[in-house]
C-alpha positions in Angstrom: -76.2 101.0 -106.5 -77.8 101.2 -103.1 -78.0 97.6 -101.5 -81.4 97.0 -99.8 -81.5 95.3 -96.3 -85.5 95.1 -96.1 -86.4 92.5 -93.6 -83.0 92.1 -92.2 -81.9 92.3 -88.6 -78.6 94.1 -87.7 -77.0 94.0 -84.3 -74.3 96.6 -84.0 -72.0 96.7 -80.7 -70.4 100.0 -80.0 -73.4 101.4 -81.6 -74.3 104.5 -79.6 -71.9 106.7 -81.4 -69.1 107.1 -83.8 -68.9 104.4 -86.6 -71.5 102.0 -84.8 -74.2 104.8 -85.1 -73.4 105.7 -88.4 -73.6 102.2 -89.5 -76.7 101.7 -87.9 -78.5 104.7 -89.3 -77.2 103.6 -92.9 -78.5 100.2 -92.3 -81.7 101.4 -91.3 -82.2 103.8 -94.2 -81.6 100.8 -96.4 -84.5 98.7 -94.7 -82.9 96.9 -91.9 -84.3 96.9 -88.2 -81.5 97.7 -85.8 -80.2 96.6 -82.5 -77.8 98.6 -80.8 -75.7 97.6 -78.0 -73.5 99.9 -75.7 -72.3 100.2 -72.1 -74.3 103.5 -71.4 -78.2 103.3 -71.2 -79.0 106.8 -71.9 -76.8 107.0 -74.9 -77.8 103.9 -76.6 -81.5 104.4 -75.9 -81.4 107.9 -77.4 -79.3 106.6 -80.4 -81.7 104.0 -81.2 -84.4 106.4 -81.0 -82.6 108.8 -83.4 -82.2 106.0 -85.9 -86.1 104.9 -85.5 -87.2 108.6 -86.2 -84.8 109.2 -89.0 -85.5 105.9 -91.1 -88.8 104.6 -90.0 -87.4 101.2 -88.9 -87.7 99.6 -85.7 -84.7 100.2 -83.5 -83.9 99.2 -79.9 -80.9 100.1 -77.7 -79.5 97.5 -75.4 -77.1 98.2 -72.5 -74.4 95.5 -72.5 -70.8 95.4 -71.7 -69.6 93.0 -74.1 -66.5 92.2 -72.0 -68.9 90.4 -69.6 -69.7 87.1 -71.1 -73.0 86.6 -69.3 -74.0 90.1 -70.4 -73.3 89.0 -74.2 -75.4 85.9 -73.6 -78.3 87.9 -72.3 -77.8 90.5 -75.1 -78.1 87.7 -77.9 -81.3 86.4 -75.9 -82.9 89.8 -75.8 -82.5 90.4 -79.4 -83.6 87.1 -80.4 -86.9 88.0 -78.4 -87.4 91.2 -79.8 -86.4 90.7 -83.4 -86.9 86.8 -83.9 -83.5 86.6 -85.7 -80.3 88.3 -86.1 -79.1 88.4 -89.9 -76.2 91.1 -89.5 -73.7 91.0 -86.8 -71.4 94.1 -86.6 -68.5 93.9 -84.1 -67.7 97.3 -83.6 -67.0 97.8 -79.7 -63.7 98.5 -78.6 -61.8 99.8 -75.8 -58.1 101.0 -76.0 -55.2 102.2 -73.8 -52.1 103.3 -75.5 -49.3 102.6 -73.7 -45.8 101.0 -74.3 -45.1 97.6 -73.7 -42.6 97.9 -70.9 -45.3 99.6 -68.8 -48.6 98.1 -70.1 -51.0 97.0 -67.3 -52.2 93.6 -67.3 -55.5 94.7 -66.4 -55.6 96.8 -69.8 -54.2 94.0 -71.8 -57.0 91.6 -70.5 -59.7 94.2 -71.2 -58.7 94.8 -74.5 -58.4 91.5 -75.9 -61.8 90.7 -73.9 -63.6 93.4 -75.8 -61.9 93.4 -79.1 -61.0 89.6 -79.7 -62.9 87.3 -77.1 -66.3 89.3 -77.5 -66.4 89.1 -81.2 -65.7 85.4 -81.0 -68.3 84.6 -78.6 -70.8 86.7 -80.4 -70.1 85.1 -83.8 -70.8 81.7 -81.9 -73.9 82.9 -80.8 -75.6 84.2 -84.1 -74.1 81.4 -86.3 -76.4 78.7 -85.5 -79.4 80.6 -86.7 -77.5 81.9 -89.8 -76.4 78.6 -90.7 -80.0 77.1 -90.4 -81.2 80.1 -92.6 -78.4 79.7 -94.9 -77.9 83.3 -95.0 -76.2 86.0 -93.1 -73.2 88.4 -92.5 -70.8 89.1 -89.7 -68.7 92.2 -90.2 -65.8 93.1 -87.8 -64.3 96.6 -87.4 -60.4 96.5 -87.6 -57.7 99.0 -88.1 -54.8 99.9 -90.0 -52.8 99.3 -86.6 -53.1 95.5 -87.6 -50.4 96.2 -89.9 -46.5 96.1 -89.1 -45.5 99.5 -88.0 -42.3 101.2 -89.4 -39.3 100.7 -87.2 -38.2 104.2 -86.9 -41.7 105.8 -86.1 -40.8 105.8 -82.2 -44.2 104.3 -81.4 -47.0 105.8 -79.4 -48.1 102.7 -77.5 -50.2 101.2 -80.0 -48.7 97.6 -80.0 -51.5 95.9 -77.9 -54.1 97.5 -80.0 -52.4 96.3 -83.2 -52.1 92.8 -81.8 -55.8 92.8 -81.0 -56.6 93.9 -84.5 -54.4 91.7 -86.1 -56.0 88.7 -84.2 -59.4 89.9 -85.0 -58.5 90.0 -88.9 -57.1 86.4 -88.7 -60.3 85.6 -86.9 -62.4 87.2 -89.7 -60.6 85.5 -92.6 -60.7 82.0 -90.9 -64.4 82.1 -90.2 -65.1 83.4 -93.7 -63.3 80.3 -94.9 -65.2 77.9 -92.7 -68.8 79.2 -93.5 -68.7 80.8 -96.8 -70.3 77.6 -98.3 -73.3 78.0 -95.9 -74.3 81.1 -97.3 -72.6 83.4 -94.8 -70.3 86.3 -95.6 -67.5 87.4 -93.0 -65.7 90.5 -93.6 -63.4 92.9 -91.8 -62.9 96.5 -92.5 -60.2 99.1 -91.7 -62.0 102.3 -92.0 -58.9 104.5 -91.3 -58.8 107.6 -89.1 -62.4 108.8 -88.7 -63.3 111.8 -86.3 -65.0 109.5 -83.9 -65.3 110.4 -80.1 -62.7 107.6 -79.5 -60.3 108.7 -81.8 -60.4 112.3 -80.7 -60.2 111.3 -77.1 -56.8 109.7 -78.0 -55.7 112.7 -80.1 -55.1 110.2 -83.2 -56.4 113.0 -85.6 -56.4 116.5 -85.7 -57.0 119.6 -88.2 -53.7 118.9 -89.8 -54.1 115.1 -90.3 
């Protein structure tokens, strides 16, 4: 049974390609208006245009590096100005480095946690007041099976920090869900598994034999 989203506004980070774009298109086809956020102007603008043309729904692309707290704040303000509200927040943006712990660079560690843990937390804080006032809303965080404990004998390919980020994101999701469920707000986390997105292909995580 198709779930209709008529009149809803969805903000999706990491929305110019891959899972973010696919979710934006599906939401739009279900009646939602779409705000896509990504770091590259041409890509996110083109993605929003394609969604609008395919669905007939309003869709706008916003350039935003969610690792930048001020940029994230400006993103929220811009979407509220253009759409008046945010009913659905999808935290999909990610940046990943696969390096083993002994060689992991601090700048990579800090950036991964900024994008995949701190940015979802900050955006949730920004959208929650409006959702609580309207007593309806949804926050969806995109995780990974990497959040699970790995087998000891797999040898490892440097995914420890990635798994840490996703585990933190999942604990944030369940904790926030327990705080706001009685105010009409749903918080969920999904682990879609290996999907042949540009990021997955870039890191050679999937191939024809997978």
